[in-house]
C-alpha positions in Angstrom: 0.0 0.0 0.0 1.5 3.4 -1.0 1.9 5.9 1.8 0.3 8.7 -0.1 -2.2 8.8 -2.9 -2.5 12.0 -5.0 -5.9 13.4 -5.9 -6.6 16.2 -8.4 -10.2 17.4 -8.1 -11.7 17.8 -4.7 -15.4 18.5 -5.4 -18.3 16.3 -4.3 -16.8 13.1 -5.7 -13.3 14.1 -4.8 -14.2 14.6 -1.1 -16.0 11.3 -1.1 -12.9 9.6 -2.4 -10.8 11.3 0.3 -13.1 9.8 3.0 -12.8 6.3 1.6 -9.0 6.5 1.1 -8.3 7.9 4.5 -10.6 5.3 6.1 -8.5 2.6 4.4 -5.3 4.0 5.8 -4.0 6.1 2.9 -2.7 9.6 3.2 -4.0 11.9 0.5 -2.2 14.9 -1.2 -4.6 17.0 -3.2 -5.2 20.0 -5.4 -8.3 21.8 -6.7 -8.6 24.9 -8.8 -11.1 26.3 -6.3 -9.4 27.7 -3.1 -12.5 27.3 -0.9 -12.8 23.6 -2.0 -9.1 23.1 -1.0 -9.8 24.7 2.4 -12.7 22.3 2.9 -10.5 19.3 1.8 -7.8 20.3 4.3 -10.4 19.8 7.1 -10.7 16.2 5.9 -7.0 15.6 6.4 -5.8 16.3 2.8 -2.4 17.7 2.4 -3.1 20.5 0.0 -0.6 21.3 -2.8 -0.1 24.5 -4.8 -0.8 22.8 -8.1 -1.4 19.5 -9.8 2.2 18.9 -10.7 3.1 19.2 -7.0 0.5 16.5 -6.2 1.8 14.1 -9.0 5.5 14.4 -8.4 5.9 12.3 -5.2 3.0 10.0 -5.7 3.0 6.6 -7.4 -0.8 6.6 -7.6 -2.7 9.6 -8.8 -6.5 9.9 -9.0 -8.3 12.4 -11.1 -11.9 13.5 -10.3 -12.6 16.3 -12.7 -15.7 17.7 -14.5 -14.9 16.4 -18.0 -12.2 14.8 -20.1 -11.3 18.1 -21.7 -10.2 19.3 -18.3 -8.4 16.0 -17.8 -6.4 16.7 -20.9 -5.7 20.2 -19.9 -4.4 19.1 -16.5 -2.3 16.3 -17.8 -0.8 17.9 -20.9 -0.9 21.7 -20.4 -0.5 22.1 -16.6 2.6 19.8 -16.4 1.0 16.9 -14.5 2.1 14.3 -17.1 5.7 15.5 -17.0 5.7 15.4 -13.2 4.7 11.7 -13.0 7.5 9.2 -12.4 7.8 6.2 -14.7 6.0 3.2 -13.1 3.3 5.3 -11.6 -0.4 4.9 -12.4 -3.2 7.4 -13.1 -6.8 6.4 -12.2 -9.2 8.7 -13.8 -12.7 8.7 -12.3 -14.0 11.4 -14.6 -17.0 10.7 -16.8 -15.7 11.7 -20.2 -15.3 10.7 -23.8 -14.1 7.1 -24.2 -11.8 8.2 -27.0 -10.1 10.7 -24.7 -9.3 7.9 -22.2 -7.8 5.8 -25.1 -5.6 8.8 -26.1 -4.4 9.5 -22.6 -3.6 5.8 -22.0 -1.5 5.8 -25.2 0.3 9.0 -24.6 1.1 8.3 -20.9 2.4 4.8 -21.9 5.2 6.5 -23.8 6.3 8.0 -20.5 6.2 4.7 -18.7 3.0 5.7 -16.9 -0.2 3.6 -16.8 -3.6 5.4 -17.3 -6.8 3.6 -16.3 -10.3 4.9 -16.6 -12.1 4.0 -13.4 -15.5 5.6 -13.7 -17.9 5.4 -10.8 -21.6 4.7 -10.9 -23.2 6.3 -7.8 -23.7 9.6 -6.2 -21.1 11.2 -4.0 -23.0 9.9 -1.0 -22.8 6.4 -2.3 -19.1 6.8 -3.1 -18.5 8.1 0.4 -20.3 5.1 1.9 -18.4 2.6 -0.3 -21.4 1.4 -2.1 -20.6 2.7 -5.6 -19.9 0.5 -8.7 -16.5 1.0 -10.5 -16.3 0.4 -14.2 -12.6 -0.1 -15.1 -11.1 0.1 -18.5 -8.3 -2.4 -17.8 -7.5 -5.9 -16.8 -7.7 -6.8 -13.1 -4.5 -6.8 -11.1 -4.3 -7.4 -7.4 -2.8 -4.0 -6.7 -5.4 -2.2 -8.8 -8.3 -4.1 -7.3 -7.1 -3.4 -3.7 -7.2 0.3 -4.4 -10.4 0.5 -6.3 -12.3 -1.6 -3.7 -11.5 1.2 -1.2 -14.3 3.2 -2.8 -16.4 0.7 -4.7 -18.5 -2.3 -3.6 -18.8 -3.8 -7.1 -16.0 -3.6 -9.7 -16.3 -4.6 -13.4 -13.0 -5.0 -15.3 -13.8 -4.2 -18.9 -10.2 -4.9 -20.1 -9.6 -2.2 -22.7 -8.8 1.5 -22.2 -11.9 3.7 -22.6 -14.4 0.9 -21.9 -15.0 2.2 -18.3 -16.0 5.6 -19.8 -18.2 3.9 -22.4 -20.0 1.7 -19.9 -20.5 4.8 -17.6 -22.2 6.7 -20.4 -24.7 3.8 -21.0 -25.4 3.6 -17.2 -26.0 7.3 -17.1 -28.2 7.1 -20.1 -30.5 4.6 -18.5 -30.4 6.1 -15.1 -31.1 9.7 -16.3 -34.1 8.6 -18.3 -35.4 6.6 -15.3 -35.0 9.7 -13.1 -36.8 11.9 -15.6 -39.7 9.4 -15.8 -40.0 9.3 -12.0 -40.1 13.1 -11.9 -42.8 13.3 -14.6 -44.9 10.6 -12.8 -44.6 12.3 -9.4 -45.5 15.7 -10.9 -48.5 14.1 -12.8 -49.7 12.4 -9.7 -49.4 15.5 -7.6 -51.3 17.6 -10.1 -54.0 15.0 -10.3 -54.4 15.1 -6.5 -52.4 12.2 -5.2 -50.3 12.6 -2.0 -46.6 12.5 -2.9 -45.5 10.4 0.0 -48.2 7.9 -0.5 -47.5 7.7 -4.2 -43.8 6.9 -3.4 -45.0 4.0 -1.3 -47.2 2.8 -4.1 -44.4 3.0 -6.6 -42.0 1.2 -4.3 -44.4 -1.8 -4.0 -45.2 -1.9 -7.7 -43.4 -3.0 -10.9 -42.2 0.7 -11.2 -39.8 0.3 -8.2 -36.1 1.2 -9.0 -32.9 2.3 -7.3 -33.5 5.7 -8.7 -36.8 5.9 -6.9 -35.0 5.0 -3.6 -32.2 7.5 -4.2 -34.2 10.5 -5.5 -37.9 9.9 -4.8 -37.9 11.5 -1.3 -35.9 14.4 -2.5 -38.4 15.1 -5.3 -41.3 15.0 -3.0 -39.8 17.0 -0.2 -38.0 19.5 -2.4 -34.6 18.8 -0.8 -32.2 19.5 -3.7 -28.9 19.8 -1.7 -26.5 18.5 -4.3 -25.2 14.9 -4.1 -24.9 15.0 -7.9 -25.8 18.1 -9.9 -28.1 18.8 -12.9 -25.2 20.6 -14.7 -23.0 17.6 -14.5 -25.6 15.2 -15.8 -26.4 17.7 -18.6 -22.7 17.3 -19.6 -23.0 13.6 -19.5 -26.1 13.7 -21.8 -24.2 15.7 -24.4 -21.5 13.0 -24.3 -24.1 10.3 -24.7 -25.7 12.0 -27.7 -22.2 12.6 -29.2 -21.5 8.8 -28.8 -24.8 7.9 -30.3 -24.0 10.0 -33.4 -20.6 8.5 -33.7 -21.8 4.9 -33.7 -25.1 5.5 -35.5 -27.4 4.6 -32.6 -31.0 5.9 -32.3 -31.6 7.8 -29.0 -34.8 9.8 -29.4 -35.6 9.6 -25.7 -32.2 11.1 -24.8 -32.7 13.9 -27.3 -35.9 14.9 -25.4 -34.1 14.5 -22.1 -31.4 16.8 -23.3 -33.9 19.6 -24.1 -35.5 19.1 -20.7 -32.1 19.5 -18.9 -31.3 22.5 -21.0 -34.5 24.1 -19.8 -33.6 23.3 -16.2 -30.2 24.9 -16.8 -31.8 28.0 -18.2 -34.0 28.2 -15.2 -30.9 28.4 -13.0 -31.1 25.0 -11.4 -27.8 23.6 -12.7 -26.1 23.5 -9.3 -29.0 21.8 -7.6 -29.2 18.0 -7.1 -30.3 16.3 -10.2 -33.6 15.3 -8.4 -34.5 19.0 -9.1 -35.5 17.9 -12.6 -38.9 17.4 -11.0 -39.2 21.2 -10.9 -39.4 21.3 -14.7 -42.6 19.3 -14.6 -44.0 20.9 -11.5 -43.6 24.4 -13.0 -44.8 23.2 -16.4 -41.7 24.4 -18.2 -41.9 21.5 -20.6 
């Protein structure tokens, strides 16, 4: 077990990773572009560094938890992180991004003697912090990799090839996001027709409509608690990537196209930083 793991990106997911890593006995050195976020991470025991290269230089294991793969590329190749990595080190990228970007980063870092693995995580920041998330890994299983990933994931799927973790995550988010939108629409319809929201949730739980999305987001939708565990803006980014992927491979995604317009309306209404359960507001306020 390495003494210190590096982590670049200390937002909702990054802080959840910190909690899991420190609970497993790792020390964490970290950096985030947001100074307030770094201050908060320091209270969790993170040794904060002045930049990403300072995180990467002494660490044999570096985790990335960033908004998208464009930012991953910028951090690696324009901010000096790739050059700071020692040969033999490994980068685990938990970012939900383009599969092709993960493939490119894997190939480029391999020329420096560094391994790059996409380790995307299915689950909210709360699920990651509790160790109940699912990891989708674009690499073969090794004992050392598995030991680290299982610090923050209960289930791990090794998909063997670079970029496959990112690809699987986009499909998971496609199905999950549409499920969440359908739940929001149904709850709003039931409420407008006169059903009690709490009772309707109980009905849905005991019916064929029950889902993990209902368990995670149903109470939030009914109560109006939109404190972010995962944000609308982040999922809107994922949906754009899903539609981009569909266009590349020639897949039909009419439901996702409607969902994209719905999320865009939510963003325009100023709800982007709310939890993605707030999609229910688009139906409650009849913005669709």
